[in-house]
C-alpha positions as CSV (number, residue, x, y, z in Angstrom):
1,M,-27.4,7.9,27.7
2,E,-30.6,9.6,28.9
3,P,-32.6,11.1,26.1
4,S,-33.4,14.7,26.1
5,S,-37.0,15.9,26.6
6,A,-39.0,15.2,23.6
7,K,-40.2,18.8,23.4
8,S,-36.6,20.0,22.9
9,W,-36.0,17.7,19.8
10,S,-36.9,19.5,16.6
11,I,-37.7,16.2,14.9
12,H,-40.7,15.9,17.2
13,S,-42.2,19.0,15.6
14,R,-42.2,17.5,12.1
15,P,-45.8,16.2,11.4
16,D,-44.7,14.5,8.2
17,I,-42.4,12.3,10.3
18,I,-44.4,11.6,13.4
19,H,-47.3,10.7,11.2
20,K,-45.4,7.7,10.0
21,Y,-42.9,7.0,12.8
22,E,-42.9,6.6,16.5
23,I,-39.7,8.2,17.8
24,L,-38.5,5.9,20.6
25,E,-35.2,7.6,21.8
26,R,-32.2,9.6,20.7
27,V,-29.4,7.1,20.4
28,G,-26.5,9.3,19.1
29,S,-25.4,12.8,18.5
30,G,-22.6,14.4,16.5
31,A,-21.5,17.8,15.5
32,Y,-23.9,18.1,12.6
33,S,-26.5,15.3,13.1
34,D,-28.6,13.4,15.6
35,V,-29.8,9.8,15.3
36,Y,-33.0,8.4,16.8
37,R,-34.3,4.9,17.0
38,A,-37.9,4.8,15.7
39,R,-40.7,2.4,14.9
40,R,-42.4,2.6,11.5
41,L,-46.1,2.7,12.3
42,S,-47.3,0.9,9.2
43,D,-45.5,-2.4,10.0
44,G,-43.6,-2.0,13.3
45,V,-40.2,-2.2,11.7
46,I,-37.4,-0.5,13.8
47,V,-35.5,2.1,11.8
48,A,-33.0,4.9,12.4
49,L,-33.9,8.5,11.8
50,K,-30.8,10.6,11.1
51,E,-31.5,14.3,11.3
52,I,-28.7,16.1,9.5
53,H,-28.1,19.8,10.3
54,D,-25.6,20.4,7.6
55,Y,-26.8,20.9,4.1
56,Q,-23.8,19.6,2.2
57,S,-23.6,16.4,4.3
58,A,-27.3,15.7,3.8
59,F,-27.1,16.2,0.1
60,R,-24.1,14.0,-0.4
61,E,-25.4,11.2,1.8
62,I,-28.7,11.1,0.0
63,E,-27.2,11.3,-3.4
64,A,-24.6,8.5,-2.7
65,L,-27.2,6.2,-1.1
66,Q,-29.6,6.6,-3.9
67,I,-26.9,5.6,-6.4
68,L,-25.9,2.6,-4.3
69,Q,-29.4,1.4,-3.7
70,G,-29.6,-2.3,-4.1
71,S,-25.9,-3.0,-3.1
72,P,-26.1,-5.6,-0.4
73,N,-23.1,-4.2,1.6
74,I,-24.4,-0.6,1.7
75,V,-26.7,0.6,4.4
76,V,-30.3,1.0,3.1
77,L,-32.0,4.4,2.8
78,H,-35.7,3.7,3.1
79,E,-36.8,7.3,2.5
80,Y,-36.0,10.8,3.5
81,F,-37.8,14.1,4.4
82,W,-36.4,17.4,3.4
83,R,-37.9,20.8,2.9
84,E,-36.2,24.0,2.2
85,D,-36.7,25.4,5.7
86,E,-36.0,22.2,7.6
87,D,-33.1,19.8,8.3
88,A,-33.0,16.7,6.2
89,V,-34.1,13.5,8.0
90,L,-32.9,10.2,6.5
91,V,-34.8,7.0,7.3
92,L,-32.2,4.3,7.4
93,E,-32.2,0.6,8.3
94,F,-31.3,0.2,12.0
95,M,-28.1,-1.7,12.6
96,R,-27.2,-2.5,16.2
97,T,-23.4,-2.7,16.1
98,D,-20.3,-2.0,14.0
99,L,-16.8,-3.4,13.2
100,A,-15.2,-1.3,15.9
101,T,-17.2,-3.3,18.5
102,V,-16.2,-6.6,16.8
103,I,-12.6,-5.6,17.1
104,A,-13.0,-4.5,20.7
105,E,-14.8,-7.7,21.8
106,A,-12.3,-9.9,19.9
107,K,-9.5,-8.1,21.8
108,K,-11.3,-8.8,25.1
109,R,-11.6,-12.5,24.2
110,G,-7.9,-12.6,23.5
111,S,-6.6,-15.8,22.1
112,D,-8.5,-18.2,24.4
113,G,-10.3,-20.8,22.3
114,V,-9.2,-19.2,19.1
115,E,-5.9,-19.2,17.4
116,S,-2.6,-18.6,19.1
117,G,-1.9,-14.9,19.3
118,R,-5.1,-13.9,17.5
119,G,-8.5,-12.7,18.6
120,L,-10.4,-13.3,15.3
121,A,-10.4,-16.7,13.6
122,V,-9.1,-16.6,10.0
123,G,-12.4,-17.7,8.6
124,E,-14.2,-14.9,10.4
125,L,-11.6,-12.4,9.4
126,K,-11.9,-13.3,5.7
127,R,-15.7,-13.0,5.9
128,W,-15.5,-9.5,7.4
129,M,-12.9,-8.5,4.8
130,I,-14.9,-9.8,1.9
131,Q,-17.9,-7.8,3.0
132,I,-15.9,-4.6,3.3
133,L,-14.4,-5.2,-0.1
134,S,-17.8,-5.8,-1.7
135,G,-19.2,-2.6,-0.2
136,L,-16.2,-0.5,-1.3
137,D,-16.3,-2.1,-4.7
138,A,-19.9,-1.0,-5.2
139,C,-18.9,2.5,-4.3
140,H,-15.9,2.7,-6.6
141,R,-17.8,1.1,-9.5
142,N,-20.1,4.1,-9.2
143,M,-17.1,6.5,-8.9
144,I,-18.1,7.3,-5.3
145,V,-15.2,8.0,-2.9
146,H,-16.4,7.5,0.7
147,R,-13.6,9.7,2.3
148,D,-14.2,8.5,5.9
149,L,-13.8,4.7,6.0
150,K,-13.1,3.4,9.5
151,P,-14.4,0.5,11.7
152,S,-17.1,2.6,13.3
153,N,-18.6,3.4,9.9
154,L,-18.9,-0.3,9.0
155,L,-22.2,-1.3,10.5
156,I,-23.2,-4.8,11.2
157,S,-26.7,-6.4,11.5
158,D,-27.8,-9.0,13.9
159,D,-27.3,-11.7,11.3
160,G,-23.7,-10.7,10.5
161,M,-24.2,-8.6,7.4
162,L,-21.7,-5.7,7.2
163,K,-22.6,-2.5,5.4
164,L,-20.8,0.7,4.7
165,A,-22.5,3.7,6.2
166,D,-22.1,7.4,6.9
167,F,-21.7,8.9,3.4
168,G,-21.8,12.5,4.6
169,Q,-18.3,13.1,3.3
170,A,-18.7,11.1,0.1
171,R,-18.1,12.6,-3.3
172,I,-19.1,11.4,-6.7
173,L,-15.9,11.8,-8.9
174,M,-17.7,13.0,-12.0
175,G,-18.7,16.4,-13.2
176,P,-22.2,17.5,-14.2
177,D,-21.7,15.9,-17.7
178,Y,-21.9,12.4,-16.2
179,V,-25.7,12.5,-16.7
180,E,-26.5,10.5,-19.7
181,S,-29.6,12.4,-20.8
182,N,-30.5,16.1,-20.9
183,E,-32.6,15.9,-17.8
184,I,-32.1,15.1,-14.2
185,S,-35.1,13.7,-12.4
186,Q,-36.0,14.4,-8.8
187,P,-35.2,11.6,-6.3
188,C,-36.9,8.3,-6.9
189,E,-38.8,6.7,-4.1
190,I,-36.9,4.0,-2.4
191,N,-38.1,0.7,-0.9
192,S,-35.9,-1.3,1.4
193,S,-37.1,-4.5,-0.2
194,D,-35.9,-3.4,-3.7
195,Q,-32.6,-4.9,-4.6
196,V,-32.3,-3.6,-8.1
197,P,-29.7,-0.8,-8.5
198,S,-30.9,2.3,-10.3
199,S,-29.8,2.5,-13.9
200,Q,-28.2,5.9,-13.4
201,P,-27.6,8.2,-10.5
202,S,-30.6,10.2,-9.3
203,A,-29.9,13.8,-8.6
204,V,-31.4,15.1,-5.3
205,L,-33.1,18.4,-5.0
206,P,-33.4,19.7,-1.4
207,G,-36.8,21.1,-0.8
208,T,-38.5,17.9,-1.9
209,E,-39.8,15.0,0.1
210,S,-39.4,11.4,-0.9
211,S,-41.6,8.5,0.3
212,V,-41.5,4.8,-0.3
213,R,-43.8,3.2,-2.8
214,E,-42.5,0.2,-4.8
215,G,-39.3,2.0,-5.8
216,N,-40.9,4.0,-8.6
217,R,-41.1,7.7,-9.3
218,T,-44.5,9.2,-8.5
219,E,-46.5,10.8,-11.2
220,E,-46.3,14.2,-9.7
221,Q,-42.5,14.2,-9.7
222,E,-41.8,16.0,-13.0
223,P,-38.3,16.0,-14.4
224,I,-36.4,19.2,-14.6
225,S,-33.7,20.3,-16.9
226,K,-30.0,20.1,-16.0
227,E,-29.7,23.9,-16.1
228,E,-32.6,24.3,-13.8
229,Y,-31.3,21.7,-11.4
230,F,-27.9,23.4,-11.0
231,R,-29.5,26.8,-10.8
232,V,-31.7,25.7,-7.9
233,L,-28.8,23.9,-6.3
234,D,-26.6,27.0,-6.4
235,E,-29.4,29.1,-4.9
236,L,-29.8,26.6,-2.0
237,K,-26.1,26.5,-1.4
238,A,-25.9,30.2,-1.2
239,K,-28.8,30.3,1.2
240,N,-27.5,27.5,3.4
241,S,-23.9,28.4,3.6
242,A,-22.5,31.6,5.1
243,N,-19.0,30.7,3.8
244,E,-17.6,30.3,0.3
245,F,-16.5,26.8,1.1
246,D,-17.9,23.6,2.4
247,K,-18.3,23.3,6.2
248,E,-16.6,20.0,6.0
249,T,-13.3,21.6,5.3
250,C,-13.0,22.4,9.0
251,T,-15.4,20.1,10.8
252,Y,-16.3,16.5,10.8
253,D,-19.3,14.5,11.6
254,G,-17.9,11.1,10.8
255,D,-19.8,8.7,13.0
256,T,-23.4,10.0,13.1
257,S,-24.7,7.2,10.9
258,C,-27.6,4.9,11.4
259,L,-25.9,3.0,14.2
260,A,-27.9,2.3,17.3
261,T,-25.4,4.3,19.3
262,C,-23.3,6.7,17.3
263,T,-20.3,8.8,18.2
264,T,-18.6,11.9,16.9
265,S,-15.7,11.8,14.6
266,D,-12.1,12.7,15.0
267,L,-12.7,16.4,15.8
268,E,-9.6,18.3,15.3
269,D,-8.6,21.6,16.9
270,D,-5.1,22.3,15.7
271,P,-3.4,25.2,14.0
272,F,-2.9,23.1,10.8
273,K,-6.6,22.7,10.1
274,G,-7.8,24.4,7.0
275,S,-4.4,25.3,5.5
276,S,-3.0,21.7,5.6
277,Y,-0.5,22.7,8.2
278,S,1.3,25.0,5.7
279,Y,1.4,28.1,7.9
280,E,1.7,30.1,4.8
281,M,1.0,33.8,5.4
282,E,-0.9,33.9,2.1
283,G,-2.5,30.5,2.4
284,G,-6.2,29.8,2.3
285,V,-8.7,27.1,3.2
286,P,-9.0,24.3,0.7
287,A,-12.6,24.3,-0.6
288,D,-15.3,21.9,-1.6
289,D,-16.9,24.7,-3.5
290,G,-19.7,22.8,-5.1
291,H,-18.1,22.9,-8.5
292,G,-16.1,19.7,-8.2
293,S,-13.2,21.0,-6.0
294,L,-12.1,18.6,-3.3
295,T,-10.6,19.3,0.1
296,S,-7.8,17.5,1.8
297,C,-9.4,18.0,5.2
298,V,-11.6,14.9,5.2
299,G,-11.7,11.5,7.0
300,T,-10.5,10.5,10.3
301,R,-6.8,10.9,11.0
302,W,-5.8,7.3,11.8
303,F,-7.1,6.2,8.4
304,R,-6.1,9.3,6.3
305,A,-4.0,8.7,3.2
306,P,-0.6,10.5,2.9
307,E,-1.7,12.6,0.0
308,L,-4.4,14.1,2.2
309,L,-2.0,14.7,5.0
310,Y,0.1,16.7,2.5
311,G,-2.8,18.7,1.4
312,S,-3.8,17.2,-1.9
313,T,-7.0,18.3,-3.5
314,S,-6.7,16.2,-6.6
315,Y,-7.0,12.7,-5.1
316,G,-9.2,9.9,-6.2
317,L,-10.8,6.7,-5.1
318,E,-7.4,5.5,-3.9
319,I,-7.7,7.4,-0.6
320,D,-10.3,4.8,0.4
321,L,-7.9,2.0,-0.4
322,W,-5.3,3.4,2.0
323,S,-8.1,3.5,4.7
324,L,-8.9,0.0,3.8
325,G,-5.3,-1.1,4.5
326,C,-5.4,0.5,7.9
327,I,-8.7,-1.2,8.7
328,F,-7.4,-4.7,7.6
329,A,-4.3,-4.2,9.7
330,E,-6.4,-3.4,12.7
331,L,-8.6,-6.5,12.1
332,L,-5.4,-8.6,12.0
333,T,-3.8,-7.2,15.1
334,L,-6.8,-5.8,17.0
335,E,-4.8,-2.6,17.4
336,P,-4.8,0.6,15.2
337,L,-1.9,0.7,12.8
338,F,-1.1,4.4,12.9
339,P,-2.8,5.9,16.0
340,G,-1.5,9.5,15.5
341,T,-2.2,12.0,18.2
342,A,-2.0,14.9,15.7
343,D,-1.5,15.2,12.0
344,I,2.2,15.6,12.1
345,D,2.5,12.7,14.5
346,Q,0.3,10.7,12.1
347,M,2.8,11.4,9.3
348,S,5.8,10.5,11.5
349,R,4.3,7.2,12.4
350,I,3.7,6.3,8.8
351,F,7.2,7.3,7.8
352,A,8.7,5.3,10.7
353,T,7.0,2.2,9.4
354,L,7.2,2.7,5.6
355,G,10.1,5.0,5.2
356,N,10.2,8.6,4.0
357,L,8.0,9.8,1.2
358,T,10.2,10.4,-1.8
359,E,10.2,10.8,-5.5
360,E,11.5,7.2,-5.7
361,S,8.6,5.8,-3.7
362,W,6.0,8.0,-5.4
363,P,7.1,9.9,-8.6
364,G,5.5,13.3,-8.5
365,C,4.9,13.5,-4.7
366,S,7.1,16.6,-4.6
367,E,4.2,18.4,-6.3
368,L,1.9,17.9,-3.3
369,P,0.8,21.2,-1.9
370,D,2.7,20.9,1.4
371,F,5.6,18.7,0.4
372,Q,8.1,21.6,0.3
373,I,6.7,23.1,3.5
374,I,7.0,20.1,5.8
375,S,9.9,17.8,5.9
376,F,11.2,15.0,8.2
377,N,14.6,13.7,9.0
378,T,15.5,10.7,6.9
379,I,14.4,7.4,8.3
380,E,17.4,5.1,7.9
381,K,15.7,1.9,9.0
382,P,11.9,1.9,8.8
383,I,10.5,-0.9,10.8
384,G,8.3,-2.2,8.0
385,L,4.8,-3.6,8.0
386,E,6.0,-7.1,8.9
387,A,7.0,-5.8,12.4
388,C,3.5,-4.4,12.9
389,L,1.7,-7.5,11.7
390,T,3.1,-10.1,13.9
391,N,1.5,-13.6,13.8
392,C,0.1,-12.8,10.4
393,S,0.5,-14.9,7.3
394,S,2.5,-13.8,4.3
395,D,-0.8,-13.6,2.3
396,E,-2.3,-11.3,4.9
397,I,0.8,-9.0,5.0
398,S,0.8,-8.9,1.2
399,I,-2.8,-7.7,1.1
400,V,-2.0,-4.8,3.6
401,K,1.1,-4.0,1.6
402,R,-0.8,-3.8,-1.6
403,L,-3.1,-1.2,0.0
404,L,-0.6,0.9,2.0
405,C,1.5,2.2,-0.9
406,Y,2.6,5.7,-1.1
407,N,1.9,5.9,-4.8
408,P,-1.9,5.8,-5.1
409,A,-1.7,4.2,-8.6
410,N,-0.1,1.2,-7.1
411,R,-2.8,0.5,-4.5
412,A,-4.8,-2.7,-5.2
413,T,-8.5,-2.0,-6.0
414,A,-11.3,-3.7,-4.1
415,M,-12.2,-5.7,-7.2
416,E,-8.6,-7.0,-7.5
417,L,-8.5,-8.0,-3.8
418,L,-11.8,-9.8,-4.0
419,Q,-10.1,-12.2,-6.5
420,D,-7.0,-12.7,-4.3
421,K,-6.0,-16.3,-3.6
422,Y,-6.1,-15.6,0.1
423,F,-9.9,-15.9,0.2
424,T,-10.0,-19.3,-1.6
425,K,-7.4,-20.9,0.7
426,E,-8.2,-23.0,3.8
427,P,-9.6,-22.0,6.2
428,L,-12.4,-20.6,4.0
429,P,-14.5,-17.6,4.9
430,V,-17.2,-18.7,7.4
431,P,-20.9,-18.3,6.7
432,L,-22.5,-15.1,8.1
433,S,-24.3,-17.3,10.7
434,E,-20.9,-18.3,12.3
435,L,-19.7,-14.8,12.8
436,H,-19.4,-13.4,16.3
437,V,-21.7,-10.5,16.3
438,P,-21.8,-8.3,19.4
439,S,-25.2,-7.8,20.9
440,T,-24.8,-4.0,21.0
441,K,-22.2,-1.3,20.5
442,S,-19.5,-0.9,23.1
443,G,-20.5,1.2,26.1
444,Q,-19.1,4.7,25.8
445,D,-20.3,8.2,26.1
446,E,-21.9,8.7,22.7
447,D,-21.4,12.4,22.8
448,S,-17.7,12.0,23.4
449,P,-15.6,13.7,20.7
450,A,-13.1,10.9,21.1
451,G,-15.4,8.5,19.3
452,W,-14.6,4.8,19.5
453,Y,-10.9,5.3,20.3
454,D,-9.1,7.2,22.9
455,Y,-7.3,9.7,20.7
456,N,-5.8,11.7,23.6
457,E,-5.7,14.7,21.3
458,S,-4.1,17.9,22.3
459,D,-5.2,21.3,21.2
460,S,-2.2,21.7,18.9
461,D,0.0,19.5,16.9
462,M,2.9,21.3,18.3
463,D,2.2,19.8,21.8
464,E,2.9,16.4,20.4
465,I,6.0,17.1,18.4
466,G,9.6,17.4,19.4
467,P,12.3,19.8,18.1
468,M,11.6,21.4,14.8
469,N,13.2,24.0,12.5
470,V,11.2,26.8,10.9
471,T,12.6,28.8,8.0
472,T,11.0,31.4,5.8
473,N,10.6,31.2,2.1
474,A,8.9,33.0,-0.7
475,T,5.4,31.8,0.1
476,G,5.6,31.6,3.9
477,Y,7.3,29.0,6.1
478,S,8.9,25.7,5.9
479,I,8.9,23.4,8.9
480,Q,11.3,20.5,9.4
481,F,10.6,17.9,12.1
482,D,13.1,15.7,13.8
């Protein structure tokens, strides 16, 4: 991809940044951010500069990465620049490739020289899985739900270290009272060499600028009261948002992370967006309103949990576990498990494999916002996960099954899976040095909205679905799909 003229890039007009970094090239672009490869002038280290044009995404990514600082399987935030009248620019460690490329190259290699019917040796597979689990465990221990886990957001360094990235959709599942003291400090300075997790989450105030000096707070960074913090935060939100709800409820920027070549996420343009396909005449857009409310319109469709597809806004960490099951299945087969072309098609693929979502499979599922609005014909004989995971061991199938449960409470946690016997059996996980690490990300138009995969999306879910019955009810419509 040819970079744009330097004069047209707003990042080049930021003296605080160009004083410390030489911007080499733009390497990726998404709906709400741009990523540049840069050289730190003080020591020549190559970094990624992620310029985020959306206030909420920037705030959440900085907040999550500060909390997770020191976790070995989380991408490192070196520092960030953010003033009230400018976009946030995150300085992240530069990682050349991602798990999507690992899968793509393994698929190209086929089974030649590896194991019959498989593109990834079991030892490699286990090492990748352990690293993903470790990163997710770090998130969930800190009550952070990522909300957009997928192979292209799992970045990989040249030495095989895998790290979770792109926390623009992440949420901390705690209210304001999670702060242990009566004060919230401004962001601490972060050093990439520091490997000591912070003792408590650091709140981030936009309009401040952080720089790296030994991982300590500078003397001029005075703490502010909790009340003042939330007052300023509310003012900034009102100034930066023309809507009453979070932009992410209708748009995504899932892949603009610190990857050398980044892509855009699963951009959706369908009539179900915003109202969780309810078509209710009095329905509204679910909101991340800044006061703890969640939205169901997050994540990339192929990895989206059923509760999100049915419009839930009261979900928890378990939505990441469903995504994890989809990722593991793809690692095992080198093919996406549920490659839905639209949200309704996504649901039908899940049901065809696992069976219908019922009160028996998930007590309480009938209370999901859209459960009474959308219905499918009964699947008499679902194909089952075993049919999708051919050439996989019983242990591997078991792990995927423990994640892809309708009832979120039954999904195995990352911590539980890290202790699974599968990882202590022969063949053992290989050392990082024995992993096949692609030299670069797969060649694809980085500005393509299709991202890493060919979604072949239509403009409407209706284009992808067969016969359906629409009936009216007290609140709007009810749609049944064959």
